[in-house]
C-alpha positions in Angstrom: 11.3 -15.8 -17.6 10.5 -17.5 -20.9 13.5 -17.3 -23.2 12.0 -17.9 -26.7 12.0 -14.2 -27.6 15.8 -14.3 -27.4 16.2 -16.9 -30.3 17.1 -14.2 -32.9 20.2 -13.4 -31.0 21.7 -16.8 -31.8 20.9 -16.9 -35.5 24.1 -15.1 -36.3 27.6 -14.9 -35.1 29.0 -12.2 -32.8 30.6 -10.2 -31.5 27.7 -8.4 -29.9 27.0 -5.0 -28.5 24.8 -5.3 -25.4 23.4 -2.1 -24.1 21.3 -1.4 -21.0 20.2 2.3 -20.8 18.0 4.4 -18.5 15.4 6.1 -20.7 13.3 7.8 -18.0 12.4 11.4 -18.7 10.9 12.6 -15.5 13.2 15.6 -14.8 13.4 19.0 -16.4 16.9 18.3 -17.8 15.8 14.9 -19.2 16.9 15.6 -22.8 20.4 16.6 -21.6 20.7 13.6 -19.3 19.6 11.3 -22.2 22.3 12.7 -24.5 24.9 12.1 -21.8 23.7 8.5 -21.4 23.9 7.9 -25.1 27.4 9.4 -25.3 28.4 7.2 -22.4 27.1 4.1 -24.3 29.0 5.1 -27.5 32.2 5.6 -25.5 31.9 2.3 -23.7 31.4 0.4 -27.0 34.3 2.1 -28.8 36.6 1.5 -25.8 35.6 -2.1 -25.8 36.5 -2.5 -29.5 33.1 -2.4 -31.2 33.1 -1.6 -34.9 31.9 1.8 -36.0 29.0 0.4 -38.0 27.4 -1.4 -35.1 28.0 1.6 -32.8 26.2 3.8 -35.3 23.3 1.3 -35.5 22.9 1.5 -31.7 23.1 5.3 -31.6 20.6 5.6 -34.4 18.1 3.4 -32.6 18.6 5.4 -29.3 18.1 8.7 -31.1 14.6 7.6 -32.1 13.5 6.8 -28.5 10.1 8.5 -28.0 10.0 11.5 -25.7 6.6 10.5 -24.3 5.6 7.1 -23.2 9.1 5.8 -22.9 9.7 2.8 -20.6 12.0 3.1 -17.6 14.8 1.5 -19.7 15.7 -0.4 -22.8 18.1 -3.2 -23.7 19.5 -3.3 -27.2 21.5 -6.1 -28.7 23.4 -5.4 -32.0 25.8 -7.2 -34.3 26.9 -6.8 -37.8 25.8 -3.1 -38.0 22.2 -4.1 -37.0 20.1 -3.9 -33.9 18.7 -7.4 -33.7 16.6 -7.1 -30.5 15.2 -4.0 -28.7 13.6 -4.9 -25.4 11.6 -2.4 -23.2 12.4 -2.8 -19.5 10.1 -2.6 -16.6 12.8 -1.4 -14.2 15.4 1.3 -14.6 18.9 -0.2 -15.3 22.3 1.3 -14.7 23.5 2.5 -18.1 26.2 0.2 -19.4 27.4 -1.2 -22.7 29.5 -4.3 -23.4 31.2 -5.8 -26.5 31.5 -9.6 -26.3 31.4 -12.9 -28.1 27.9 -13.6 -26.9 25.1 -11.2 -26.1 25.0 -10.3 -22.4 21.4 -11.2 -21.5 21.6 -12.2 -17.9 20.6 -8.7 -16.5 17.2 -9.1 -18.3 16.0 -11.5 -15.6 15.8 -8.6 -13.1 14.9 -5.8 -15.5 12.4 -7.0 -18.0 9.6 -7.8 -15.6 8.5 -11.3 -14.9 4.8 -11.0 -15.6 3.8 -14.2 -17.5 1.8 -13.9 -20.7 -1.8 -14.1 -19.4 -5.0 -15.0 -21.3 -8.0 -13.1 -19.8 -11.6 -14.2 -20.4 -14.3 -11.7 -19.6 -17.4 -13.9 -19.2 -21.1 -13.4 -19.1 -24.1 -15.6 -19.9 -23.9 -14.9 -23.6 -20.2 -15.6 -24.1 -16.7 -14.2 -23.5 -14.2 -11.6 -24.7 -10.6 -12.9 -24.9 -7.6 -10.7 -24.2 -3.9 -11.5 -24.1 -1.7 -9.5 -21.7 1.9 -9.4 -20.6 4.2 -6.8 -19.0 4.3 -4.8 -22.2 1.0 -5.2 -24.2 -2.7 -5.9 -24.0 -4.2 -7.4 -27.2 -7.8 -8.3 -28.0 -8.0 -11.8 -29.4 -11.7 -12.1 -30.2 -14.9 -13.5 -28.8 -16.7 -16.7 -28.0 -20.5 -16.2 -28.3 -23.2 -18.7 -27.3 -27.0 -18.5 -27.4 -28.6 -15.7 -25.5 -31.6 -16.6 -23.3 -34.0 -13.8 -22.5 -37.1 -13.5 -20.3 -40.3 -15.4 -20.9 -42.1 -12.4 -22.5 -45.2 -12.5 -20.2 -46.2 -11.1 -16.8 -48.4 -14.0 -15.7 -47.3 -16.4 -13.0 -46.4 -19.7 -14.8 -47.4 -23.1 -13.5 -44.7 -25.2 -11.9 -44.5 -27.3 -15.0 -43.8 -24.3 -17.3 -41.4 -22.8 -14.7 -39.4 -26.0 -14.7 -39.3 -26.2 -18.5 -38.2 -22.6 -18.7 -35.5 -22.9 -16.1 -34.2 -26.1 -17.6 -34.1 -24.5 -21.0 -32.1 -21.5 -19.6 -29.8 -23.8 -17.7 -29.1 -25.8 -20.9 -28.4 -22.5 -22.7 -25.9 -21.4 -20.1 -24.1 -24.8 -20.2 -24.0 -24.6 -24.0 -22.4 -21.1 -23.7 -19.9 -22.4 -21.3 -18.9 -25.2 -23.7 -18.5 -22.6 -26.5 -16.2 -20.5 -24.2 -14.2 -23.5 -23.1 -13.8 -24.7 -26.7 -12.5 -21.3 -27.8 -10.1 -21.0 -24.9 -8.7 -24.5 -25.6 -8.3 -23.6 -29.3 -6.6 -20.3 -28.6 -4.4 -21.4 -25.7 -1.5 -23.0 -27.5 -1.3 -20.1 -30.0 -0.9 -17.4 -27.4 2.0 -18.8 -25.3 0.0 -17.8 -22.2 1.1 -19.3 -18.9 -1.9 -18.2 -16.8 -5.6 -18.1 -17.5 -7.7 -15.5 -15.7 -11.5 -15.9 -15.7 -13.5 -12.8 -14.7 -17.1 -11.5 -15.1 -20.3 -13.4 -14.2 -19.5 -15.5 -11.1 -21.8 -18.4 -11.9 -20.9 -18.7 -15.5 -17.1 -18.4 -14.9 -17.3 -21.2 -12.3 -19.0 -23.4 -14.9 -16.3 -22.6 -17.5 -13.6 -23.2 -14.9 -15.0 -26.6 -14.1 -15.1 -27.7 -17.7 -11.6 -26.6 -18.7 -9.1 -29.3 -19.8 -7.0 -30.3 -16.8 -3.8 -28.9 -18.2 -5.3 -25.4 -18.5 -7.3 -25.7 -15.3 -4.1 -26.2 -13.3 -3.0 -22.6 -14.2 -6.4 -20.9 -14.0 -7.6 -18.3 -11.4 -10.9 -16.5 -11.0 -10.9 -12.8 -10.1 -13.6 -10.3 -9.4 -14.2 -6.8 -10.8 -14.2 -7.8 -14.5 -17.1 -7.1 -17.0 -17.8 -7.4 -20.7 -19.8 -4.2 -20.6 -18.3 -1.4 -22.8 -16.7 1.3 -20.7 -16.4 -0.8 -17.6 -13.6 0.4 -15.2 -10.5 -1.8 -15.4 -8.4 -0.4 -12.6 -9.5 -2.8 -9.9 -9.3 -5.7 -12.3 -5.8 -4.7 -13.4 -4.6 -4.8 -9.8 -6.2 -8.2 -9.3 -4.6 -9.6 -12.4 -1.2 -8.2 -11.4 -1.6 -9.9 -8.0 -2.5 -13.2 -9.7 0.6 -12.9 -11.9 2.8 -12.2 -8.9 1.4 -15.2 -7.1 2.0 -17.4 -10.2 5.6 -16.3 -10.5 6.3 -16.7 -6.8 4.8 -20.2 -6.9 6.9 -21.1 -9.9 10.1 -20.0 -8.2 9.2 -21.8 -4.9 8.4 -25.0 -6.8 11.7 -24.8 -8.8 13.7 -24.2 -5.6 12.0 -27.1 -3.9 12.8 -29.4 -6.8 16.4 -28.1 -6.9 17.0 -28.7 -3.2 15.5 -32.2 -3.5 17.6 -33.0 -6.6 21.0 -32.1 -5.1 23.4 -35.0 -4.7 23.6 -36.5 -1.2 26.8 -35.5 0.7 29.6 -38.0 0.5 28.4 -39.6 -2.8 31.1 -40.2 -5.5 30.4 -38.9 -8.9 32.5 -38.3 -12.1 34.4 -35.4 -10.5 34.9 -37.0 -7.0 33.2 -36.8 -3.7 29.9 -34.8 -3.4 29.7 -34.6 -7.2 26.9 -37.1 -7.9 23.8 -35.0 -8.8 20.2 -36.0 -8.8 17.7 -33.9 -10.9 19.6 -30.7 -10.1 23.0 -29.1 -11.0 24.9 -26.5 -9.0 28.1 -24.7 -9.9 29.7 -24.0 -13.3 31.3 -27.5 -14.0 28.0 -29.3 -13.3 25.9 -26.8 -15.3 28.3 -27.0 -18.2 27.9 -30.8 -18.3 24.1 -30.5 -18.1 24.1 -27.8 -20.9 26.1 -30.1 -23.2 23.6 -32.9 -22.8 20.5 -30.6 -23.1 19.4 -31.6 -19.5 18.6 -28.1 -18.2 14.9 -27.5 -17.8 15.0 -24.5 -15.5 18.0 -22.3 -15.0 18.3 -20.6 -11.6 20.1 -17.3 -11.2 20.6 -15.2 -8.1 21.2 -11.5 -8.2 25.0 -10.7 -8.1 25.8 -14.4 -8.7 29.5 -14.8 -8.0 29.9 -17.5 -10.7 28.1 -15.5 -13.4 31.2 -13.8 -14.7 33.4 -16.9 -14.6 35.1 -17.6 -17.9 34.2 -20.7 -19.9 35.2 -21.8 -23.4 32.6 -22.0 -26.2 32.3 -22.9 -29.9 29.6 -21.8 -32.4 27.1 -24.4 -31.3 24.8 -23.9 -28.3 26.0 -27.1 -26.7 29.7 -26.4 -27.3 30.7 -25.1 -23.9 33.5 -26.3 -21.6 35.3 -25.3 -18.5 38.7 -25.6 -20.1 40.0 -24.7 -23.5 41.3 -28.2 -24.1 37.9 -29.7 -23.4 36.3 -27.5 -26.1 39.0 -28.5 -28.6 38.3 -32.2 -27.7 34.7 -31.5 -28.7 35.7 -30.5 -32.2 35.9 -26.7 -31.7 39.1 -25.6 -33.6 39.2 -22.1 -32.1 37.4 -21.9 -28.8 36.5 -18.4 -27.5 36.0 -17.2 -23.9 32.6 -16.1 -22.7 30.9 -15.4 -19.4 29.4 -18.5 -17.8 26.0 -16.9 -17.4 25.8 -15.9 -21.1 27.0 -19.3 -22.3 24.6 -21.2 -20.1 21.7 -18.9 -21.2 22.5 -19.5 -24.9 22.2 -23.3 -24.2 19.0 -22.7 -22.2 17.4 -20.8 -25.1 18.4 -23.5 -27.6 17.0 -26.2 -25.2 13.7 -24.4 -24.6 14.4 -24.0 -20.9 13.2 -21.2 -18.7 15.1 -18.8 -16.5 14.0 -18.0 -12.9 15.5 -15.2 -10.8 15.9 -16.3 -7.2 14.4 -13.5 -5.0 16.8 -11.4 -2.9 17.1 -12.9 0.6 16.2 -16.4 -0.6 18.9 -19.0 -0.4 19.6 -20.2 -3.9 22.4 -22.3 -5.5 26.0 -21.9 -4.3 27.8 -19.4 -6.6 24.4 -18.1 -7.8 23.9 -20.5 -10.7 22.0 -23.7 -10.6 19.5 -25.7 -12.6 16.6 -28.1 -12.3 17.3 -30.9 -14.8 14.9 -32.7 -17.1 16.4 -36.0 -16.0 19.2 -37.1 -13.6 22.6 -37.9 -14.9 
């Protein structure tokens, strides 16, 4: 999961109300059930010590949840009498609300949906339509149009010489169109934040486009069938293929990160700063090692398992994203006059957001880091 959308949560001090609520309305008594959930959220926040103004801001936002088209759930993060972030969820969460020094964002990894932002190019021999998709939106970005080459305009059988000239002219036109499409994709790509490029439409032309893409984009490009630029073309089969491509992309990212994590673990018996078996390679495992990596901005990919036993372990933090320590005295030694306690997962995620790292959820049944928290580092310590 890319973490950039969470940055507004760290532009202001806490404490924070973090709310995860089921918003499904599939039953006859849905309105009544929703009122009960909202009441439960209010009671949990009040019992945890939240101020009345922030509780009211949360309740006002929940009261305006649409009756139709509601997602399976929502996550709300509020501080200072304002809802700062409202995130639709792809999965139904258990309804819960917390009041804490840092926003409790770790559950988002399994609830928001891990579909990467995806740039889709619908290609034919005249150009391409570009579209940006993610788990929650589908946005038209524009077009890339080349020259359109039509028929010869006569019924006679041409000589071989004329036939060669015609075919060469059309071939050049197709190549020019491919260059126009590639140029527009390369120009648009950095602005979109896309992680995957999907080419669909005319098989021949999309292959030419694929071949001419810059290597960096080509490495995350797939071709799929069932897409067309034609108005009114059915998208259901294409949607399934794009969803499959996104799942394969995410699975590949997790497998690659786990491979690098396992390869980067310290070798057994090595002596590091904290004793035997504490000398890491380009990986960190366990809260003490991760805290060290977070302070030095080394974390490139944070790994989290479901029900991680170390996630709720208490650490000490200051106002800065890199001010995190295992012990209170360590935080004071870093210049934090009044350290506060926070959950390890929330503190490490704050550091990961500030460092531009990503978060990957280890699939259930896959062996991940001990204690459920680990990281692939940008460089070894």
